[in-house]
Phi, psi and omega in degrees: 000328181297328180297329178297316182291328174297315181296316181296323179296320178294317181295323178290325179291323179250054186298336183273353180275132178269164176298138179086357181262125184287144178232118177287135184196156177249162177299323180297317179295319178297321179298322179291321180295318185267359177058050179211181180279163178296330178296317178291327178301318180299321178295318181295316179300317180300316180295318181294323177293318180296327178286345183079024183266337180219163164248140183228123177244105183290148177289141180256109178101159182295132176084357180264122184286161176267172178236134179243131178234122176281131181253345183231142174283165176302318181297320181295332179275313188285318187304308181298322181292317179296320177298316180298320179294321177299314182295335176272000179085009181263074183295322184298314181292325178296315180294323178295318179298317179299318182291315184286335182282345184053046180302132179303159185304319180297320178293319178298320180296318179294323178295315182289333171297318177293317182299324180301331179289346177277348180268164178118209184257131181228136176239139176216152179266122178230116181051049176066015175241142177272121179255122182258126182236132172255121184242130182224169176249154174213151191275354182211170176283167181232074193272342189243103187235017174285118183305329183292349183230351187293138180206012175253155187303309183293317178299318178299318179298317181291325176301323180290336178279332188262330186241175173225158179251168182297316176225173180227162180249128177262106185292330181289321181264355183052048184214155176270139185236160178297148173221257173290328173267128180270349179199152174207161181210158180218159178280174185297328182281345181075026181250346179240122182233134177235128181242136180250116187272151174294149174269149173082008176287130184249142166284165183296336179270006170102350180275146181285139177280132181233174178298330179295328176295322179295315180300312183293326177297311183291322177296324179297316179293321184285341183288121180302331181291336178293324180078022179289134178288358182251019177301328182298335181297337185243017185291340178267001179282123180267325183203142173230141180208142172269118179262076187091190186284336190230016179231132180238135177239133178234130177245130178258149178282343175202158179300138176220105184287354177270356183303312179302320179297319179296317182289342176267357182281143178296342177296332180252030174301145185278128181241153172279101188299331177298324178286328175300315181291322181291317184274339180063224181296337180294338180299326181294325181276320180232074184284167177239124180230202178231015186281183185292341179231146173251144182272121183251336179218134175207093181221197183290345184255316189220153172235113189235125175252142174236142181301137177267107188301330186266018183300133190290342178257017177102141182295143176295152177289320177287146175270331189204141173236120179248131175240116180267133180274106180224162179305146182286138175260128177277336183224150174238136182284160177299325179299321180299314183283342184267355183291116187286334186275357182250147178235109184244161165228108188226158173263137182219160177257336177210153185232142174292150177242140358283163183286335181064239183273008179264144175250144179236147178236132181226141173197153179269130181293146169272102186157187182194158168270139188218166174239122182245146180259142178275105181270006177254010183231137179294143180153175182298337180292349175289340183271121181300325180297323177293318180297322177293323179296318177298318179302318182286332181288322187276099177281107181296323179299317179294319180301313181295319182293322184277323183269336176054228183067220181267013176287126194249306186207154180299133181257134172247358187193170169289340179275118181299332185277354182278120178281170179205177180237133178293146175301146185304322184287344182301328180270003183284172180283168177301318181297319180294321180289321177297323178293322179296323177295314181295317182293340181285353181098003179290130184233037174088010179299147177271121181264148180258117178254118181250150169206177179248160184293147175090180179060022181076009186292329179300315178291324181299310185289328177296319179294313179300316179302313182295320179297316182290323179299322179300336180253018172085011179262117185273128185226132172254134185258138174231127180240124183226164173300150185300324180294329177289318182294335180289343180288125183305323182293340176269310184304317186283359172280344184278148170268327177225147178229127174257126182208181179217157180220137175228140185247147179276197183301328176271066187292332177295312177297321179300319179289322176300317178300317180299318182280339190252329189290144180287349177259008176288128178303310186297314184301320182290346180265347181284147174283163184305322182295316180293320180296321180296318179295319180291320179298325178294319177297322180292325176296317178294326178297315181294329181279336185283178181232147173090140182295322181296319178294320178294321179295320178298321180295319178295323177294327177298321179294316178299319179293326176296317178295322178293320179299320180276349185056035181279336181218125180254116175288133182258292183207160171267159180247140176257124174280132183219105180241154180228149177209152180291144184294347177287344176274136177239162179077020183266126172210150181269135169273184186294341179271002180080019182246160178255140177284112186298331183299329186269352185279138173212166186248123188280335193250344188300313185285330176296316180295322180295322181293327180288000000 
């Protein structure tokens, strides 16, 4: 392998030399380029000649230079080696080779076209059994999977594959269903709850799940020392007790109609606390749950799930799900989607027509991308008139048309179905908007606009910056990893924050979490008076009854934010995924993800039999 890097170093040093073109050079010069002795240079030259990568004509006599001729391009050397490393499962070394080789754009595109063929559905016979694997790509690692702290869309989806909750929510029936608990009951006041757990449910390490595991899980989240951002979900719990191995009792200090929603949330997934304590910080990367899949690999290269044979709701059809960590592709070629021999499950923003053997799923997310003002920091954003001027400057229709992608429609709310009215000044002239900025008290201060990496945010903040600059508002952009932006000492340096939120099937609880959680970007930007008003609305929501009443209460909060111009809704996102028709059992949940347990392959065994 070292000989490859020697060759690449020479090619990079003589980047302007084409294959077959002679280069005059001395052994001394080569030694300096390769950072070694002349004796080692001779060994390297011999190896390169034997590989057929160069021609070497040594100089005859003192002072007469040698000649070096390159016979292979960088792509011809790198491509086969990178492919071989991928086939051996060494994704990290393949990606490192691509990066260090400085492979031209055309070569990188050809490599990733080949790589796409490695994804999809694969079946192989191992010890007379057919093992079915679904292989996909993802642009980043998935390192934090402790339910008590998880808060990103992909992590939340993976938690659902690895863990289980006490009860579950059926979005189609708008009802809570049994999960780990097969039955539950409550008193008329809604303050006493009793849950009856299934017997024989196993964690992935083989121990049976009991009511004591549920108690310890909930106590862990509720404990201030744990530092879970979801402690608020259990703030009304007065007492929890395991009444034997399979009965759990919960007493509330006051009625809280959100309790079932909280217990069905992946944030309160049941964990074996003994394993949490045993594994320490490692539990977050390689957790142990009771879900349909167990996590066997989670590193910089791969995220691998294997079916848990003893799963209490039936074994998954798939044997294995592999997610390879590779650079994100913004576009897929028509050739990629038309390849009949490959079975993929991918997210896309547009599809070639006709689809042929591909199926597509589309839905609008319940959520929105938004711009929030920091009301805890001195600056022009403290002035409501300035915030209104910014609102009028940012044409959401123009933003969606120019940036395209998965940006779908102008948002007036987190609810896609909620209509709205544009601010009166939005239709005004440039002069009128510039006057509104000046009248707001803005005097040329430089504002700090922060966002986090990914989700199209880089393009979003650049667009917002350009729009505001056109009207004389000076903005500096800072883009950081999402975990960095969550740190209060970073977040509170911003004058404006651009972010996005998407809610799962339990969207009411999701919105309460957004307004209530201490890791919510928006909540940390509100001043104490606004936060107090919103918290009061949330208390009334928890005390009230019925989904319609809760939705009205959430709309009151949104209207309060709109009245204060504290948060500007920008656009909704459309989820658009495609999968080969050979895959069955595929459906999108509210997060735009597919439940791996239900996926199966219709054609593999038929083809094998033939």
